[in-house]
Gaussian input, Z-matrix of N, CA and C with variables (Angstrom, degrees):
# hf/3-21g

backbone

0 1
 N
 C     1     B1
 C     2     B2     1     A1
 N     3     B3     2     A2     1     D1
 C     4     B4     3     A3     2     D2
 C     5     B5     4     A4     3     D3
 N     6     B6     5     A5     4     D4
 C     7     B7     6     A6     5     D5
 C     8     B8     7     A7     6     D6
 N     9     B9     8     A8     7     D7
 C    10    B10     9     A9     8     D8
 C    11    B11    10    A10     9     D9
 N    12    B12    11    A11    10    D10
 C    13    B13    12    A12    11    D11
 C    14    B14    13    A13    12    D12
 N    15    B15    14    A14    13    D13
 C    16    B16    15    A15    14    D14
 C    17    B17    16    A16    15    D15
 N    18    B18    17    A17    16    D16
 C    19    B19    18    A18    17    D17
 C    20    B20    19    A19    18    D18
 N    21    B21    20    A20    19    D19
 C    22    B22    21    A21    20    D20
 C    23    B23    22    A22    21    D21
 N    24    B24    23    A23    22    D22
 C    25    B25    24    A24    23    D23
 C    26    B26    25    A25    24    D24
 N    27    B27    26    A26    25    D25
 C    28    B28    27    A27    26    D26
 C    29    B29    28    A28    27    D27
 N    30    B30    29    A29    28    D28
 C    31    B31    30    A30    29    D29
 C    32    B32    31    A31    30    D30
 N    33    B33    32    A32    31    D31
 C    34    B34    33    A33    32    D32
 C    35    B35    34    A34    33    D33
 N    36    B36    35    A35    34    D34
 C    37    B37    36    A36    35    D35
 C    38    B38    37    A37    36    D36
 N    39    B39    38    A38    37    D37
 C    40    B40    39    A39    38    D38
 C    41    B41    40    A40    39    D39
 N    42    B42    41    A41    40    D40
 C    43    B43    42    A42    41    D41
 C    44    B44    43    A43    42    D42
 N    45    B45    44    A44    43    D43
 C    46    B46    45    A45    44    D44
 C    47    B47    46    A46    45    D45
 N    48    B48    47    A47    46    D46
 C    49    B49    48    A48    47    D47
 C    50    B50    49    A49    48    D48
 N    51    B51    50    A50    49    D49
 C    52    B52    51    A51    50    D50
 C    53    B53    52    A52    51    D51
 N    54    B54    53    A53    52    D52
 C    55    B55    54    A54    53    D53
 C    56    B56    55    A55    54    D54
 N    57    B57    56    A56    55    D55
 C    58    B58    57    A57    56    D56
 C    59    B59    58    A58    57    D57
 N    60    B60    59    A59    58    D58
 C    61    B61    60    A60    59    D59
 C    62    B62    61    A61    60    D60
 N    63    B63    62    A62    61    D61
 C    64    B64    63    A63    62    D62
 C    65    B65    64    A64    63    D63
 N    66    B66    65    A65    64    D64
 C    67    B67    66    A66    65    D65
 C    68    B68    67    A67    66    D66
 N    69    B69    68    A68    67    D67
 C    70    B70    69    A69    68    D68
 C    71    B71    70    A70    69    D69
 N    72    B72    71    A71    70    D70
 C    73    B73    72    A72    71    D71
 C    74    B74    73    A73    72    D72
 N    75    B75    74    A74    73    D73
 C    76    B76    75    A75    74    D74
 C    77    B77    76    A76    75    D75
 N    78    B78    77    A77    76    D76
 C    79    B79    78    A78    77    D77
 C    80    B80    79    A79    78    D78
 N    81    B81    80    A80    79    D79
 C    82    B82    81    A81    80    D80
 C    83    B83    82    A82    81    D81
 N    84    B84    83    A83    82    D82
 C    85    B85    84    A84    83    D83
 C    86    B86    85    A85    84    D84
 N    87    B87    86    A86    85    D85
 C    88    B88    87    A87    86    D86
 C    89    B89    88    A88    87    D87
 N    90    B90    89    A89    88    D88
 C    91    B91    90    A90    89    D89
 C    92    B92    91    A91    90    D90
 N    93    B93    92    A92    91    D91
 C    94    B94    93    A93    92    D92
 C    95    B95    94    A94    93    D93
 N    96    B96    95    A95    94    D94
 C    97    B97    96    A96    95    D95
 C    98    B98    97    A97    96    D96
 N    99    B99    98    A98    97    D97
 C   100   B100    99    A99    98    D98
 C   101   B101   100   A100    99    D99
 N   102   B102   101   A101   100   D100
 C   103   B103   102   A102   101   D101
 C   104   B104   103   A103   102   D102
 N   105   B105   104   A104   103   D103
 C   106   B106   105   A105   104   D104
 C   107   B107   106   A106   105   D105
 N   108   B108   107   A107   106   D106
 C   109   B109   108   A108   107   D107
 C   110   B110   109   A109   108   D108
 N   111   B111   110   A110   109   D109
 C   112   B112   111   A111   110   D110
 C   113   B113   112   A112   111   D111
 N   114   B114   113   A113   112   D112
 C   115   B115   114   A114   113   D113
 C   116   B116   115   A115   114   D114
 N   117   B117   116   A116   115   D115
 C   118   B118   117   A117   116   D116
 C   119   B119   118   A118   117   D117
 N   120   B120   119   A119   118   D118
 C   121   B121   120   A120   119   D119
 C   122   B122   121   A121   120   D120
 N   123   B123   122   A122   121   D121
 C   124   B124   123   A123   122   D122
 C   125   B125   124   A124   123   D123
 N   126   B126   125   A125   124   D124
 C   127   B127   126   A126   125   D125
 C   128   B128   127   A127   126   D126
 N   129   B129   128   A128   127   D127
 C   130   B130   129   A129   128   D128
 C   131   B131   130   A130   129   D129
 N   132   B132   131   A131   130   D130
 C   133   B133   132   A132   131   D131
 C   134   B134   133   A133   132   D132
 N   135   B135   134   A134   133   D133
 C   136   B136   135   A135   134   D134
 C   137   B137   136   A136   135   D135
 N   138   B138   137   A137   136   D136
 C   139   B139   138   A138   137   D137
 C   140   B140   139   A139   138   D138
 N   141   B141   140   A140   139   D139
 C   142   B142   141   A141   140   D140
 C   143   B143   142   A142   141   D141
 N   144   B144   143   A143   142   D142
 C   145   B145   144   A144   143   D143
 C   146   B146   145   A145   144   D144
 N   147   B147   146   A146   145   D145
 C   148   B148   147   A147   146   D146
 C   149   B149   148   A148   147   D147
 N   150   B150   149   A149   148   D148
 C   151   B151   150   A150   149   D149
 C   152   B152   151   A151   150   D150
 N   153   B153   152   A152   151   D151
 C   154   B154   153   A153   152   D152
 C   155   B155   154   A154   153   D153
 N   156   B156   155   A155   154   D154
 C   157   B157   156   A156   155   D155
 C   158   B158   157   A157   156   D156
 N   159   B159   158   A158   157   D157
 C   160   B160   159   A159   158   D158
 C   161   B161   160   A160   159   D159
 N   162   B162   161   A161   160   D160
 C   163   B163   162   A162   161   D161
 C   164   B164   163   A163   162   D162
 N   165   B165   164   A164   163   D163
 C   166   B166   165   A165   164   D164
 C   167   B167   166   A166   165   D165
 N   168   B168   167   A167   166   D166
 C   169   B169   168   A168   167   D167
 C   170   B170   169   A169   168   D168
 N   171   B171   170   A170   169   D169
 C   172   B172   171   A171   170   D170
 C   173   B173   172   A172   171   D171
 N   174   B174   173   A173   172   D172
 C   175   B175   174   A174   173   D173
 C   176   B176   175   A175   174   D174
 N   177   B177   176   A176   175   D175
 C   178   B178   177   A177   176   D176
 C   179   B179   178   A178   177   D177
 N   180   B180   179   A179   178   D178
 C   181   B181   180   A180   179   D179
 C   182   B182   181   A181   180   D180
 N   183   B183   182   A182   181   D181
 C   184   B184   183   A183   182   D182
 C   185   B185   184   A184   183   D183
 N   186   B186   185   A185   184   D184
 C   187   B187   186   A186   185   D185
 C   188   B188   187   A187   186   D186
 N   189   B189   188   A188   187   D187
 C   190   B190   189   A189   188   D188
 C   191   B191   190   A190   189   D189
 N   192   B192   191   A191   190   D190
 C   193   B193   192   A192   191   D191
 C   194   B194   193   A193   192   D192
 N   195   B195   194   A194   193   D193
 C   196   B196   195   A195   194   D194
 C   197   B197   196   A196   195   D195
 N   198   B198   197   A197   196   D196
 C   199   B199   198   A198   197   D197
 C   200   B200   199   A199   198   D198
 N   201   B201   200   A200   199   D199
 C   202   B202   201   A201   200   D200
 C   203   B203   202   A202   201   D201
 N   204   B204   203   A203   202   D202
 C   205   B205   204   A204   203   D203
 C   206   B206   205   A205   204   D204
 N   207   B207   206   A206   205   D205
 C   208   B208   207   A207   206   D206
 C   209   B209   208   A208   207   D207
 N   210   B210   209   A209   208   D208
 C   211   B211   210   A210   209   D209
 C   212   B212   211   A211   210   D210
 N   213   B213   212   A212   211   D211
 C   214   B214   213   A213   212   D212
 C   215   B215   214   A214   213   D213
 N   216   B216   215   A215   214   D214
 C   217   B217   216   A216   215   D215
 C   218   B218   217   A217   216   D216
 N   219   B219   218   A218   217   D217
 C   220   B220   219   A219   218   D218
 C   221   B221   220   A220   219   D219
 N   222   B222   221   A221   220   D220
 C   223   B223   222   A222   221   D221
 C   224   B224   223   A223   222   D222
 N   225   B225   224   A224   223   D223
 C   226   B226   225   A225   224   D224
 C   227   B227   226   A226   225   D225
 N   228   B228   227   A227   226   D226
 C   229   B229   228   A228   227   D227
 C   230   B230   229   A229   228   D228
 N   231   B231   230   A230   229   D229
 C   232   B232   231   A231   230   D230
 C   233   B233   232   A232   231   D231
 N   234   B234   233   A233   232   D232
 C   235   B235   234   A234   233   D233
 C   236   B236   235   A235   234   D234
 N   237   B237   236   A236   235   D235
 C   238   B238   237   A237   236   D236
 C   239   B239   238   A238   237   D237
 N   240   B240   239   A239   238   D238
 C   241   B241   240   A240   239   D239
 C   242   B242   241   A241   240   D240
 N   243   B243   242   A242   241   D241
 C   244   B244   243   A243   242   D242
 C   245   B245   244   A244   243   D243
 N   246   B246   245   A245   244   D244
 C   247   B247   246   A246   245   D245
 C   248   B248   247   A247   246   D246
 N   249   B249   248   A248   247   D247
 C   250   B250   249   A249   248   D248
 C   251   B251   250   A250   249   D249
 N   252   B252   251   A251   250   D250
 C   253   B253   252   A252   251   D251
 C   254   B254   253   A253   252   D252
 N   255   B255   254   A254   253   D253
 C   256   B256   255   A255   254   D254
 C   257   B257   256   A256   255   D255
 N   258   B258   257   A257   256   D256
 C   259   B259   258   A258   257   D257
 C   260   B260   259   A259   258   D258
 N   261   B261   260   A260   259   D259
 C   262   B262   261   A261   260   D260
 C   263   B263   262   A262   261   D261
 N   264   B264   263   A263   262   D262
 C   265   B265   264   A264   263   D263
 C   266   B266   265   A265   264   D264
 N   267   B267   266   A266   265   D265
 C   268   B268   267   A267   266   D266
 C   269   B269   268   A268   267   D267
 N   270   B270   269   A269   268   D268
 C   271   B271   270   A270   269   D269
 C   272   B272   271   A271   270   D270
 N   273   B273   272   A272   271   D271
 C   274   B274   273   A273   272   D272
 C   275   B275   274   A274   273   D273
 N   276   B276   275   A275   274   D274
 C   277   B277   276   A276   275   D275
 C   278   B278   277   A277   276   D276
 N   279   B279   278   A278   277   D277
 C   280   B280   279   A279   278   D278
 C   281   B281   280   A280   279   D279
 N   282   B282   281   A281   280   D280
 C   283   B283   282   A282   281   D281
 C   284   B284   283   A283   282   D282
 N   285   B285   284   A284   283   D283
 C   286   B286   285   A285   284   D284
 C   287   B287   286   A286   285   D285
 N   288   B288   287   A287   286   D286
 C   289   B289   288   A288   287   D287
 C   290   B290   289   A289   288   D288
 N   291   B291   290   A290   289   D289
 C   292   B292   291   A291   290   D290
 C   293   B293   292   A292   291   D291
 N   294   B294   293   A293   292   D292
 C   295   B295   294   A294   293   D293
 C   296   B296   295   A295   294   D294
 N   297   B297   296   A296   295   D295
 C   298   B298   297   A297   296   D296
 C   299   B299   298   A298   297   D297
 N   300   B300   299   A299   298   D298
 C   301   B301   300   A300   299   D299
 C   302   B302   301   A301   300   D300
 N   303   B303   302   A302   301   D301
 C   304   B304   303   A303   302   D302
 C   305   B305   304   A304   303   D303
 N   306   B306   305   A305   304   D304
 C   307   B307   306   A306   305   D305
 C   308   B308   307   A307   306   D306
 N   309   B309   308   A308   307   D307
 C   310   B310   309   A309   308   D308
 C   311   B311   310   A310   309   D309
 N   312   B312   311   A311   310   D310
 C   313   B313   312   A312   311   D311
 C   314   B314   313   A313   312   D312
 N   315   B315   314   A314   313   D313
 C   316   B316   315   A315   314   D314
 C   317   B317   316   A316   315   D315
 N   318   B318   317   A317   316   D316
 C   319   B319   318   A318   317   D317
 C   320   B320   319   A319   318   D318
 N   321   B321   320   A320   319   D319
 C   322   B322   321   A321   320   D320
 C   323   B323   322   A322   321   D321
 N   324   B324   323   A323   322   D322
 C   325   B325   324   A324   323   D323
 C   326   B326   325   A325   324   D324
 N   327   B327   326   A326   325   D325
 C   328   B328   327   A327   326   D326
 C   329   B329   328   A328   327   D327
 N   330   B330   329   A329   328   D328
 C   331   B331   330   A330   329   D329
 C   332   B332   331   A331   330   D330
 N   333   B333   332   A332   331   D331
 C   334   B334   333   A333   332   D332
 C   335   B335   334   A334   333   D333
 N   336   B336   335   A335   334   D334
 C   337   B337   336   A336   335   D335
 C   338   B338   337   A337   336   D336

   B1=1.4303
   B2=1.5111
   B3=1.2753
   B4=1.4486
   B5=1.5160
   B6=1.3052
   B7=1.4476
   B8=1.5131
   B9=1.2960
   B10=1.4467
   B11=1.5212
   B12=1.3334
   B13=1.4541
   B14=1.5171
   B15=1.3438
   B16=1.4665
   B17=1.5226
   B18=1.3161
   B19=1.4503
   B20=1.5099
   B21=1.3139
   B22=1.4599
   B23=1.5207
   B24=1.2975
   B25=1.4693
   B26=1.5225
   B27=1.3172
   B28=1.4666
   B29=1.5221
   B30=1.3208
   B31=1.4603
   B32=1.5209
   B33=1.3244
   B34=1.4655
   B35=1.5246
   B36=1.3227
   B37=1.4606
   B38=1.5224
   B39=1.3211
   B40=1.4652
   B41=1.5289
   B42=1.3416
   B43=1.4622
   B44=1.5284
   B45=1.3322
   B46=1.4594
   B47=1.5323
   B48=1.3055
   B49=1.4606
   B50=1.5171
   B51=1.3146
   B52=1.4585
   B53=1.5286
   B54=1.3247
   B55=1.4653
   B56=1.5251
   B57=1.3286
   B58=1.4591
   B59=1.5321
   B60=1.3389
   B61=1.4692
   B62=1.5360
   B63=1.3193
   B64=1.4660
   B65=1.5217
   B66=1.3362
   B67=1.4696
   B68=1.5321
   B69=1.3207
   B70=1.4631
   B71=1.5275
   B72=1.3158
   B73=1.4672
   B74=1.5287
   B75=1.3279
   B76=1.4671
   B77=1.5298
   B78=1.3208
   B79=1.4643
   B80=1.5261
   B81=1.3329
   B82=1.4663
   B83=1.5240
   B84=1.3216
   B85=1.4664
   B86=1.5264
   B87=1.3320
   B88=1.4637
   B89=1.5217
   B90=1.3315
   B91=1.4591
   B92=1.5277
   B93=1.3226
   B94=1.4662
   B95=1.5198
   B96=1.3210
   B97=1.4640
   B98=1.5238
   B99=1.3262
   B100=1.4633
   B101=1.5234
   B102=1.3199
   B103=1.4650
   B104=1.5220
   B105=1.3175
   B106=1.4633
   B107=1.5239
   B108=1.3253
   B109=1.4609
   B110=1.5229
   B111=1.3340
   B112=1.4572
   B113=1.5150
   B114=1.3108
   B115=1.4621
   B116=1.5193
   B117=1.3016
   B118=1.4650
   B119=1.5240
   B120=1.3218
   B121=1.4582
   B122=1.5192
   B123=1.3236
   B124=1.4592
   B125=1.5236
   B126=1.3189
   B127=1.4622
   B128=1.5241
   B129=1.3308
   B130=1.4645
   B131=1.5318
   B132=1.3267
   B133=1.4642
   B134=1.5285
   B135=1.3278
   B136=1.4604
   B137=1.5237
   B138=1.3233
   B139=1.4649
   B140=1.5143
   B141=1.3137
   B142=1.4553
   B143=1.5176
   B144=1.3151
   B145=1.4644
   B146=1.5252
   B147=1.3252
   B148=1.4575
   B149=1.5216
   B150=1.3135
   B151=1.4619
   B152=1.5271
   B153=1.3163
   B154=1.4574
   B155=1.5136
   B156=1.3246
   B157=1.4604
   B158=1.5227
   B159=1.3256
   B160=1.4594
   B161=1.5278
   B162=1.3162
   B163=1.4674
   B164=1.5249
   B165=1.3037
   B166=1.4613
   B167=1.5167
   B168=1.3156
   B169=1.4568
   B170=1.5262
   B171=1.3280
   B172=1.4675
   B173=1.5241
   B174=1.3226
   B175=1.4718
   B176=1.5271
   B177=1.3186
   B178=1.4595
   B179=1.5323
   B180=1.3204
   B181=1.4643
   B182=1.5235
   B183=1.3125
   B184=1.4665
   B185=1.5322
   B186=1.3100
   B187=1.4722
   B188=1.5186
   B189=1.3201
   B190=1.4668
   B191=1.5260
   B192=1.3237
   B193=1.4630
   B194=1.5240
   B195=1.3147
   B196=1.4719
   B197=1.5264
   B198=1.3325
   B199=1.4672
   B200=1.5241
   B201=1.3298
   B202=1.4704
   B203=1.5260
   B204=1.3045
   B205=1.4700
   B206=1.5250
   B207=1.3237
   B208=1.4632
   B209=1.5204
   B210=1.3155
   B211=1.4595
   B212=1.5267
   B213=1.3247
   B214=1.4608
   B215=1.5185
   B216=1.3184
   B217=1.4621
   B218=1.5235
   B219=1.3188
   B220=1.4601
   B221=1.5241
   B222=1.3135
   B223=1.4648
   B224=1.5219
   B225=1.3157
   B226=1.4596
   B227=1.5152
   B228=1.3416
   B229=1.4607
   B230=1.5230
   B231=1.3090
   B232=1.4623
   B233=1.5218
   B234=1.3156
   B235=1.4627
   B236=1.5250
   B237=1.2870
   B238=1.4524
   B239=1.5276
   B240=1.3080
   B241=1.4690
   B242=1.5285
   B243=1.3259
   B244=1.4471
   B245=1.5150
   B246=1.3257
   B247=1.4595
   B248=1.5217
   B249=1.3157
   B250=1.4639
   B251=1.5243
   B252=1.2970
   B253=1.4542
   B254=1.5173
   B255=1.3147
   B256=1.4569
   B257=1.5208
   B258=1.3267
   B259=1.4492
   B260=1.5223
   B261=1.3290
   B262=1.4570
   B263=1.5170
   B264=1.3326
   B265=1.4610
   B266=1.5255
   B267=1.3265
   B268=1.4636
   B269=1.5222
   B270=1.3281
   B271=1.4643
   B272=1.5374
   B273=1.3236
   B274=1.4688
   B275=1.5291
   B276=1.3011
   B277=1.4618
   B278=1.5281
   B279=1.3239
   B280=1.4694
   B281=1.5323
   B282=1.3294
   B283=1.4643
   B284=1.5325
   B285=1.3252
   B286=1.4649
   B287=1.5224
   B288=1.3270
   B289=1.4636
   B290=1.5310
   B291=1.3301
   B292=1.4644
   B293=1.5263
   B294=1.3332
   B295=1.4697
   B296=1.5232
   B297=1.3280
   B298=1.4583
   B299=1.5269
   B300=1.3266
   B301=1.4659
   B302=1.5215
   B303=1.3285
   B304=1.4631
   B305=1.5271
   B306=1.3177
   B307=1.4693
   B308=1.5183
   B309=1.3271
   B310=1.4595
   B311=1.5334
   B312=1.3349
   B313=1.4645
   B314=1.5214
   B315=1.3137
   B316=1.4642
   B317=1.5277
   B318=1.3321
   B319=1.4560
   B320=1.5329
   B321=1.3268
   B322=1.4727
   B323=1.5169
   B324=1.3349
   B325=1.4674
   B326=1.5189
   B327=1.3297
   B328=1.4617
   B329=1.5207
   B330=1.3356
   B331=1.4536
   B332=1.5184
   B333=1.3051
   B334=1.4665
   B335=1.5110
   B336=1.3111
   B337=1.4502
   B338=1.4637
   A1=107.78
   A2=115.80
   A3=118.81
   A4=111.29
   A5=115.18
   A6=122.53
   A7=107.11
   A8=117.97
   A9=120.45
   A10=112.02
   A11=119.03
   A12=121.88
   A13=109.74
   A14=118.15
   A15=120.35
   A16=110.34
   A17=116.27
   A18=120.69
   A19=114.42
   A20=117.16
   A21=119.51
   A22=110.79
   A23=117.13
   A24=121.42
   A25=108.49
   A26=116.74
   A27=118.39
   A28=111.04
   A29=115.24
   A30=120.65
   A31=112.33
   A32=116.98
   A33=120.36
   A34=113.24
   A35=118.54
   A36=121.94
   A37=109.44
   A38=116.20
   A39=120.25
   A40=113.65
   A41=117.05
   A42=119.25
   A43=107.90
   A44=118.17
   A45=119.36
   A46=111.24
   A47=116.12
   A48=121.92
   A49=112.29
   A50=117.44
   A51=121.38
   A52=111.74
   A53=118.40
   A54=122.29
   A55=113.40
   A56=117.12
   A57=119.92
   A58=113.72
   A59=119.91
   A60=118.65
   A61=112.96
   A62=116.80
   A63=120.08
   A64=111.02
   A65=116.37
   A66=120.69
   A67=110.51
   A68=115.77
   A69=120.07
   A70=109.54
   A71=116.89
   A72=120.87
   A73=111.15
   A74=117.32
   A75=120.06
   A76=110.87
   A77=116.70
   A78=119.58
   A79=110.64
   A80=117.53
   A81=120.23
   A82=111.03
   A83=116.58
   A84=120.49
   A85=110.84
   A86=117.03
   A87=120.31
   A88=110.33
   A89=116.56
   A90=120.31
   A91=110.86
   A92=117.25
   A93=120.93
   A94=111.80
   A95=116.73
   A96=121.13
   A97=113.94
   A98=117.43
   A99=118.65
   A100=116.79
   A101=119.01
   A102=119.81
   A103=110.48
   A104=115.75
   A105=121.80
   A106=112.43
   A107=116.95
   A108=120.59
   A109=109.77
   A110=114.93
   A111=122.21
   A112=107.97
   A113=115.35
   A114=121.33
   A115=107.03
   A116=116.88
   A117=120.37
   A118=106.43
   A119=117.21
   A120=123.16
   A121=109.87
   A122=116.54
   A123=123.17
   A124=107.50
   A125=117.90
   A126=121.57
   A127=113.59
   A128=117.34
   A129=120.06
   A130=113.55
   A131=117.19
   A132=120.66
   A133=110.29
   A134=115.57
   A135=121.82
   A136=108.33
   A137=115.96
   A138=121.31
   A139=107.70
   A140=114.90
   A141=121.67
   A142=107.92
   A143=116.57
   A144=120.95
   A145=107.29
   A146=114.74
   A147=122.16
   A148=110.41
   A149=116.38
   A150=121.02
   A151=108.60
   A152=116.51
   A153=122.13
   A154=115.01
   A155=117.39
   A156=119.62
   A157=112.07
   A158=118.24
   A159=121.70
   A160=112.84
   A161=117.78
   A162=120.88
   A163=112.35
   A164=118.31
   A165=121.43
   A166=111.97
   A167=116.79
   A168=121.32
   A169=110.49
   A170=116.32
   A171=120.43
   A172=111.03
   A173=116.53
   A174=119.98
   A175=111.54
   A176=116.57
   A177=121.35
   A178=111.18
   A179=116.93
   A180=120.00
   A181=111.44
   A182=117.02
   A183=120.53
   A184=110.52
   A185=117.05
   A186=120.39
   A187=111.19
   A188=116.67
   A189=119.33
   A190=111.79
   A191=117.00
   A192=119.77
   A193=111.39
   A194=116.98
   A195=120.63
   A196=110.63
   A197=117.24
   A198=120.29
   A199=112.00
   A200=118.06
   A201=120.07
   A202=112.86
   A203=117.42
   A204=122.43
   A205=107.06
   A206=114.79
   A207=120.51
   A208=114.66
   A209=118.05
   A210=119.90
   A211=112.53
   A212=118.17
   A213=121.05
   A214=111.08
   A215=116.05
   A216=123.15
   A217=106.45
   A218=115.90
   A219=121.90
   A220=108.84
   A221=115.98
   A222=121.83
   A223=107.60
   A224=116.12
   A225=121.59
   A226=107.47
   A227=116.03
   A228=120.18
   A229=110.07
   A230=115.52
   A231=120.55
   A232=108.49
   A233=117.63
   A234=121.53
   A235=109.23
   A236=117.13
   A237=125.47
   A238=106.03
   A239=119.44
   A240=119.64
   A241=112.92
   A242=115.46
   A243=121.50
   A244=115.34
   A245=116.73
   A246=120.12
   A247=110.17
   A248=115.04
   A249=120.49
   A250=108.97
   A251=115.62
   A252=121.17
   A253=108.66
   A254=116.15
   A255=122.05
   A256=105.76
   A257=115.72
   A258=121.77
   A259=107.90
   A260=116.32
   A261=122.39
   A262=107.20
   A263=116.50
   A264=119.37
   A265=110.12
   A266=113.67
   A267=122.42
   A268=108.16
   A269=117.82
   A270=119.67
   A271=109.54
   A272=117.84
   A273=120.64
   A274=114.60
   A275=118.09
   A276=120.82
   A277=112.47
   A278=118.04
   A279=122.88
   A280=112.30
   A281=118.39
   A282=121.62
   A283=111.80
   A284=118.15
   A285=120.67
   A286=111.56
   A287=117.48
   A288=120.56
   A289=109.46
   A290=117.19
   A291=120.09
   A292=110.47
   A293=117.34
   A294=120.47
   A295=110.01
   A296=116.52
   A297=121.31
   A298=111.39
   A299=117.21
   A300=121.10
   A301=109.93
   A302=116.87
   A303=121.11
   A304=110.63
   A305=116.86
   A306=120.73
   A307=110.78
   A308=116.33
   A309=120.37
   A310=111.01
   A311=117.12
   A312=120.80
   A313=110.94
   A314=116.66
   A315=121.40
   A316=110.43
   A317=116.89
   A318=120.89
   A319=111.31
   A320=117.08
   A321=120.40
   A322=111.39
   A323=116.52
   A324=120.34
   A325=112.52
   A326=116.66
   A327=119.90
   A328=112.35
   A329=116.36
   A330=120.73
   A331=109.84
   A332=116.03
   A333=120.06
   A334=108.40
   A335=117.84
   A336=122.65
   A337=111.55
   D1=143.94
   D2=-174.12
   D3=-104.74
   D4=159.58
   D5=177.60
   D6=-169.73
   D7=162.15
   D8=177.77
   D9=-88.97
   D10=-2.16
   D11=176.29
   D12=-68.71
   D13=140.20
   D14=177.07
   D15=-57.10
   D16=137.97
   D17=178.08
   D18=85.76
   D19=-10.16
   D20=-177.98
   D21=-92.15
   D22=-53.90
   D23=179.46
   D24=-98.44
   D25=107.73
   D26=179.60
   D27=-69.49
   D28=161.10
   D29=179.71
   D30=-56.82
   D31=-26.87
   D32=-178.01
   D33=-75.81
   D34=-7.41
   D35=179.77
   D36=-66.92
   D37=129.99
   D38=-178.43
   D39=-103.76
   D40=2.27
   D41=176.82
   D42=-69.42
   D43=128.46
   D44=179.68
   D45=-54.43
   D46=139.25
   D47=-176.46
   D48=-51.90
   D49=-40.09
   D50=-178.82
   D51=-64.11
   D52=-26.43
   D53=-179.48
   D54=-88.35
   D55=-14.85
   D56=-175.76
   D57=-59.60
   D58=-46.16
   D59=178.57
   D60=-61.39
   D61=-32.37
   D62=178.30
   D63=-66.44
   D64=-41.61
   D65=178.68
   D66=-65.23
   D67=-42.86
   D68=178.06
   D69=-59.61
   D70=-42.93
   D71=179.35
   D72=-62.24
   D73=-37.22
   D74=177.68
   D75=-64.54
   D76=-44.52
   D77=177.33
   D78=-65.43
   D79=-42.30
   D80=178.23
   D81=-57.88
   D82=-42.69
   D83=179.47
   D84=-64.51
   D85=-42.90
   D86=176.98
   D87=-59.01
   D88=-47.77
   D89=-178.66
   D90=-64.31
   D91=-44.92
   D92=-178.17
   D93=-63.00
   D94=-39.21
   D95=-176.33
   D96=-84.13
   D97=-33.30
   D98=-166.59
   D99=-125.89
   D100=-15.77
   D101=-175.76
   D102=-70.65
   D103=127.97
   D104=-179.93
   D105=-108.25
   D106=-35.02
   D107=177.58
   D108=-163.94
   D109=163.52
   D110=178.23
   D111=-131.76
   D112=131.54
   D113=175.17
   D114=-118.80
   D115=122.12
   D116=175.75
   D117=-86.39
   D118=107.48
   D119=-176.80
   D120=-70.74
   D121=-47.56
   D122=176.55
   D123=-161.69
   D124=-170.70
   D125=-175.24
   D126=-62.58
   D127=-22.45
   D128=-175.86
   D129=-119.63
   D130=9.43
   D131=-176.90
   D132=-141.93
   D133=136.07
   D134=174.21
   D135=-135.10
   D136=146.44
   D137=176.47
   D138=-117.10
   D139=117.71
   D140=178.67
   D141=-101.24
   D142=126.76
   D143=177.44
   D144=-96.06
   D145=123.67
   D146=-176.61
   D147=-120.58
   D148=155.17
   D149=172.44
   D150=-59.17
   D151=140.60
   D152=-174.71
   D153=-56.78
   D154=-33.19
   D155=-178.60
   D156=-69.47
   D157=-9.08
   D158=179.49
   D159=-89.69
   D160=2.53
   D161=-175.38
   D162=-56.26
   D163=-46.49
   D164=-178.76
   D165=-63.32
   D166=-44.68
   D167=178.52
   D168=-63.19
   D169=-43.94
   D170=179.98
   D171=-61.42
   D172=-44.50
   D173=179.16
   D174=-63.44
   D175=-43.43
   D176=-179.60
   D177=-63.00
   D178=-49.32
   D179=179.75
   D180=-63.28
   D181=-41.96
   D182=179.37
   D183=-60.84
   D184=-44.76
   D185=-179.71
   D186=-62.89
   D187=-42.63
   D188=179.73
   D189=-69.41
   D190=-33.78
   D191=179.78
   D192=-68.58
   D193=-38.39
   D194=178.69
   D195=-65.01
   D196=-29.74
   D197=178.05
   D198=-62.35
   D199=-33.45
   D200=-177.22
   D201=-103.82
   D202=-24.81
   D203=178.54
   D204=-129.40
   D205=81.83
   D206=-170.44
   D207=-67.52
   D208=-9.20
   D209=178.84
   D210=-75.50
   D211=-18.80
   D212=177.73
   D213=-71.12
   D214=146.15
   D215=170.11
   D216=-127.22
   D217=128.06
   D218=178.90
   D219=-123.47
   D220=139.07
   D221=172.26
   D222=-134.48
   D223=133.42
   D224=176.32
   D225=-109.07
   D226=129.27
   D227=179.19
   D228=-141.10
   D229=167.84
   D230=176.60
   D231=-74.66
   D232=127.45
   D233=179.01
   D234=-92.15
   D235=-60.98
   D236=173.68
   D237=-160.80
   D238=175.26
   D239=-175.26
   D240=-51.28
   D241=124.78
   D242=177.41
   D243=81.72
   D244=5.28
   D245=-179.31
   D246=-136.05
   D247=153.59
   D248=174.95
   D249=-125.03
   D250=157.22
   D251=173.38
   D252=-105.79
   D253=134.81
   D254=173.77
   D255=-114.37
   D256=103.31
   D257=179.13
   D258=-86.56
   D259=123.34
   D260=-178.39
   D261=-118.52
   D262=125.13
   D263=177.91
   D264=-135.87
   D265=154.69
   D266=-178.88
   D267=-140.25
   D268=160.59
   D269=173.69
   D270=-69.26
   D271=158.19
   D272=-178.53
   D273=-51.86
   D274=-35.80
   D275=-179.72
   D276=-66.56
   D277=-14.82
   D278=-178.71
   D279=-110.71
   D280=16.91
   D281=-178.33
   D282=-57.61
   D283=-35.38
   D284=179.31
   D285=-64.43
   D286=-32.16
   D287=177.29
   D288=-67.20
   D289=-42.09
   D290=177.35
   D291=-64.11
   D292=-39.50
   D293=175.83
   D294=-55.27
   D295=-44.87
   D296=-179.07
   D297=-65.63
   D298=-39.06
   D299=177.69
   D300=-61.51
   D301=-48.38
   D302=-178.43
   D303=-62.75
   D304=-45.33
   D305=179.08
   D306=-59.66
   D307=-44.74
   D308=-179.20
   D309=-66.50
   D310=-41.03
   D311=179.87
   D312=-61.61
   D313=-46.44
   D314=-179.35
   D315=-62.26
   D316=-43.73
   D317=179.62
   D318=-65.00
   D319=-45.40
   D320=-177.73
   D321=-64.16
   D322=-34.77
   D323=-178.97
   D324=-84.32
   D325=-11.12
   D326=-178.38
   D327=71.32
   D328=28.45
   D329=178.33
   D330=-85.45
   D331=154.90
   D332=174.58
   D333=-70.63
   D334=126.10
   D335=-176.91
   D336=-85.80

């Protein structure tokens, strides 16, 4: 996920700088509307549980994010009835970016961190 904050958008991100705040806003809206919980699987993997109706939005955002930050890996799966899991993983060298994603998701959703 991109952002203009230091440490958030790595140099390898190809999303034009002017578009980065818009992408962040899209993720913030997804998290605020649909994020139910976050499980940190390990240092390079997190599982975000989202409301089931957010599956299309999650898939769309994940696909567009991989286009500009190819180090991300996203998988969408069924979590339980009415919910989906969004598994987000990065290579070890990008663990700080995943930390920032998780922190931002928790804050946007108003979850206890």
